[in-house]
N, C-alpha and C positions, 0 to 999 in steps of 0.2 A: 504570522505569529499574532497571538492576542497581545494587545498592548494596553497600557494604562491610559485612562483619560480622566479629565477633571470632572467633578460634580460639586454640589453645594456643600457637602460635608467634608471634602478634602481639598485643601488649598492647592491651587495650580502650581505653586513653586515646589511643593512636595512631590507632585506628580512628575514635574520636569526633572527634579533631582534623581528620582528613581529611574525615569526613562533614560537619562543620560548614561547611567551605568549599563543598562541593557543594550543601549544603542551602540556602544563602543565595539562590542563583539560582532554585531551585524554589519557595521560599516567597515570593520577592519578585515574580516575573514569571510563571513557568510556569503556575501554577494559573489565573490570570486569562485568559491566552491560550488555554488549553485550553477554558475555559468559553465564551469568545466563539466559538471554532471549533465547539464542539458546537452552539450555537444556530444558526449559519449552515448547518452541515452537515445538521442535522435538517430545517430549513426547506427548503433547496434540494433535497435528495435526496427528501424527502417529497413535495414538489410535482412533482418530475420523475417519481417512481414513480406518483403519481396520474394524471398525464397519460398516461404510457405505458400504464397498465392500462385507463383509461377511454376513451381517444380513438384508440388505434392499432387498425388493422383486424386482424381475426383471419382465418386464423392469422398469428401474428406473423412478421415477417421475422427471420432470424437476428440481424441487428443489434439489433432490439428485444429479443429474448430475452436476449442478452448484456448489453444496457443495463439491463434489469430486474434481472438478477443483480448487476450492478455497484452499482446503487442500493440493493438489499437489503444487500449486503456493506458499503457505505458507512454505511448506517443502523446496522447492528449494531456497526460500528467506532466510530461516534460515541457509542453508548450506553456505551462503555467510558471515555469521557473524563470524565464527572462524577465517578465514583469516584476517578479519578486526581487530578482537581482538588481534591476533598475531602481526599485524602491529602496533597497538597502544600500545602494551605492551612495557614498557621502556627497552631500548631506541627505540623510534619510528623509525622502519626500515622495508622496504619491501624486503623480501628475497626470493620471489617466482618467480621472473622473469617478463619480459615484457608481454609475452603472458597471463600469469595468472592474471596480473594486468588488462589488457583490458577485459578478460573474467569475472573477478570478478565484475567489474563495470557494464558490460553488463547484467550479470545474476541478479545482485542486482536490477537494474532498470527494467528489463523485468518482473521479478516476483513481484516487487513493483506495477507496472502497472497492471499486471495480477490480483493481489488481488483486486485492485480497480475496475477493470472491472467486475470481477465475483461477487463482493458484489453488484454492480449495477444490474447485471443480476438477482440476487436473489431478489432484491427489486422489479424489474419490474415483475418477476414471481409471487411474492405475490400479486402485484397490479392486474394482470390479473386474478388470481384465485378468488379474492374477488370482484373486481369491475366489471369484465366482465366474470362471471362464465359460462354462456351458450356458449359464443364464445370459451372459453378455453376448455370446454368439447367436443365441436364438431370439433374444428380445430387444436388445439395444441397437439402435441404428443412428446414423448421422443426424436424422431429423430430431431425434430426442436431444442430441447435444445442442442443436440450434434453438430448440424450445427452452432448454435450460439456460442458454446464453441470453435469450431475450428476457427471461425471468430475472436473471442476474443483473442485467442492465437496469430493469425496472426497479429492483431492490436498491441498487446503488443510487439511482436518481432520487428515489423516495427518501432514503436515509440522509442524502446530502441536501435536499430541498430546504430544510430549516436554515442553512447557511445564507440563503438569499435574504432572509430576515435578520439574522444575527449580524452580518457584515455591514459595514458602513464606513465612510471616510469621515475624519474628524480633524479639525484644527484646534489646537490647544487654546490659542488666543487670536482674536481678530485685530486687524489694524496695526500689525507690527512690521509691515513691509514685506519684502521678498524673503523666501526661505534661503538660508545660507548656512555654512558651517559655524558662523558666529551668531546666527539668529534662528536657532532650532525651534523656538517657540512659535515661529511663523510657518513652520512646515506642516504639511497635511499628512495625516496618518490614515492608513487603510487597516481598520481593525477587524479582527476575525470573530468578534463577539459583540453583544449588545453593550450599552453603557454599563458602567461599573455597578450601578444600583440594581441591575438585572443579571449580575454574574451568577446568581443561584440558578436561574433558568438555564444558563449555558452550561453550568456544572452538571445539571441533570442530563442535558443533551450529550455532553461529553462522556458521561457514564454509560449512556445507551450505546454510543459509538464504541466505547471500549469493550463492552460486552459482546455486541453483535458484530463489530468489525475488527475485534482483536482477539479476545479470549475464546469465543465460540469457534471461529474458523481454525484457530491454532489447535483446539482440542480435537476437532474433526480431522485435521491433517495428521495429528499424532496418532489417533485411533486407527485411521486408514493405513498409515505407514507401519504401524506396529503389527497389524494383522498381515499386511503384505510381507513384512520382514519374516514373520514366523513361517509363512508358506514357502518363501524362497530358501530360508536356511534349512528347512526340513526336506527340501526337494532332493532325492537321490540322484536325479539325472543331471543336475547342474554341477559344473566344475567349481572348484574353489574360486577361480578367477572370475567366473560369471557371477557367483554370489557376491563377491567383493565389489564388483562393478555396480550391481543393483543397490547394495548397501550404501555405497558412496553416493550414488545418484539420489536416493531418497533422503539420506542424511543431509545432503547439501540443500535440498529443498526446505527441510524443516529448519535447519540452522539459519538459512537466509530469511525465512519468515520470522523466526523467533528473535532475530537480532535487529529487525527493522520495523515491521508493521506493528507487532504487538507492543514493543516498547514505546513507540510513538504515541499510541492511544493512552497507555498507562501514564506516561510522563506528562501528557497534556492535562489529564485529570489532576495530577499532583501540582502542576504549575497553576492551574485555576484555583485550587485549594489555597495555595500560598498567596495568590493575589487577593483572595477573599479575606484571609487573615490580616493582610497588610491594610486593606481598605477599612476594616473594622477598627484598626489602631490609628489610622491616619488622622482623624480629628483631634487626637490627643498629642500629636507631635508638636514639639516646641521649636524645632530647628530642622533645617534640611539634612544636616549630618545624622540626626536621629532618625529621620525618615529613611535615609540610605542604609543605616545600620539595621533597620527592622526588616529589610528585604531578605528574600530567600534565594540568593544567587545560585545555590546548588540546583534547586528545582528548575530554575530558568536555564542554566547551561546544560543540564542533562536533557531537557526538552529540546533545546536547540541542536544538541548532538544527534538526537534521534531524527530531527528534521533533515539532517545531512545524510543519515543512514538510509532513509526511505528512498530518495532519488538514486543513491548508490545501488540499492537493490534493483531498481529498474535498469541500471546499467549492466548488472550481472545476469539478469533474466535471459538475454539473448544467448549467453553461453550455455544455458540449460535447454534452449529450444531444441537443439539437435538431439538431445536425450529424450525430450518429451515427444517430439513429432516422430512419425515413422521415418525409417531410413530412406534416403533417396534410392538406395540400391535394393530396397525391398520389393520383391516381385509381387504382382497383383495376384489376388486369390483366384482360384479356379473352382469350378464345380457349382453345386447348388448354392446360391447366395443365402438361402434361408438356413443352411446348415453350417455356413462358415462366416466368420466375422471378417471385417477388413483387416489388413495387415496391422499388427500391433506395433507400438513403439519398440524399437529394437532392444533396448536393455531389458525390458520386461517381457518381451515376446518369448525369450528363452525360458522364462519361468512358466509362462502359460503353456508353452509347448511341452515342457517337462511334465506338467500336470496332466495334459491330455494324452501323453504317452503311457501313463500308468494304467493299470487295470481300472475298469469302470468303478469297482468298489473303492479302490484306493483314491481314485480321482474325486469321486463324490464325497469321500470323507474329508479330503484336503480342501475341496471347494467350499465346504461348509465351515471352515475355520473362521 
């Protein structure tokens, strides 16, 4: 979490008064929630990754490639939660050093973005399988999914790299003795952004992340699933139960994304904006009560809520892997490999099969939707 730190224009007592209100939520609830989510995320994603690696047929279908990358990203993201939980455990204090502080924020952001990107890749993969089945069979191979995965990791690392510069540890005051519940001013903070005088730079960065890591992937996912849904609903060969299954599958993916990743980036921008407004007013405060009254607790608590929802999404992802990856009971494809694609993920395979069973003219028409 981005925290407040003192500077020449804002008295330290006002910063401490503001941080005290924010700190209560983190020390009372957040650390325990993060630890619970860590355990569930590691167990679920670890089992999903084990299943995908040991039981899926080789070469992997693109859906499996992206699912494996998503599981790895989720596991790396989950590993950043215990240090955060230890940090928020009362008294809130970062005891792992400067390098660990920067790395924790970088790995957190990198794998948060990685999860978003791979969910988008899975959505686009489903779109290609159903809406453009003939192009997918003839031209797309697992090597293309691996190349897309490498590019996705590079993009996530590039977008998260500024966090290595933004993050730092900070002690509000020096020479105050050991950190304790009664001496919070002596505690060390691991801040997720630059000093308050440079918050404008971080706000620009957070806006870039909100656009590239929140809004754009959500729009791509919505467009892909909308086109996919039209093809499925218009397919005459699919039963109502099969159509309902696909609709539930794709809707769950969109809802999971729309309720976790996108709100996180948006609320982060709102929280930074609220901090900037508070810092502008800070030099004019006459008392600590006035400093606390000028805070925007709603922006902070909404931001913290989305921080809980993002790890929760990584816990739910393993439940969707079985729908994303090919079924274990799917038989291998036979015949000319150039004319057939690998077995598709089961819920969407029926839609692709239905399209291929239509006349060439009808199939081509639907594939172009």
